C-alpha positions, 0 to 999 in steps of 0.5 A, a space after each residue: 950127066 956129069 955136066 948136069 950134076 955139076 952145073 945143075 945140082 952141085 952148086 945149089 946143094 952146096 949152098 943149101 948145105 951151107 945155110 942149113 940149120 937142122 942137123 938131120 937135113 945137114 947130114 942129108 945134104 952132106 950125103 947128097 954131096 958125097 953121093 955126087 962126088 962118088 958118082 962122078 968118080 965112078 962115071 969117069 972110070 966107066 967112061 975112061 974104060 969105055 974109051 980105052 975099049 973103043 980105041 984098044 988102048 991099054 987094059 980097059 978091064 983093069 981101068 974099070 976094076 980100079 974104079 969099082 970100089 967107088 960103087 959101094 959108097 955111091 950106093 950107100 950115100 944114095 940109100 942114105 939120102 933117100 931116108 926121110 930127115 925125120 928118121 935121121 933126126 931120131 938117130 942123131 
């Protein structure tokens, strides 16, 4: 999933963000990019905790707990990117 996001969506979203002229859509593209980043951190933390559990290396519960705070921005940016850009334009 991370490779798909990195190679499929990240570069196209980044190029759209650079070329965007409308402030609401630029905000939405920024939320999408921040979502990708926080989702990647959360996913890598979960994968590392799973590998630690499988191979019984270190404290997997603590490793999972370290990456837990990144779940909240991931959910926030996901919710913000679902809002229609016209709603965002009313707030900006």
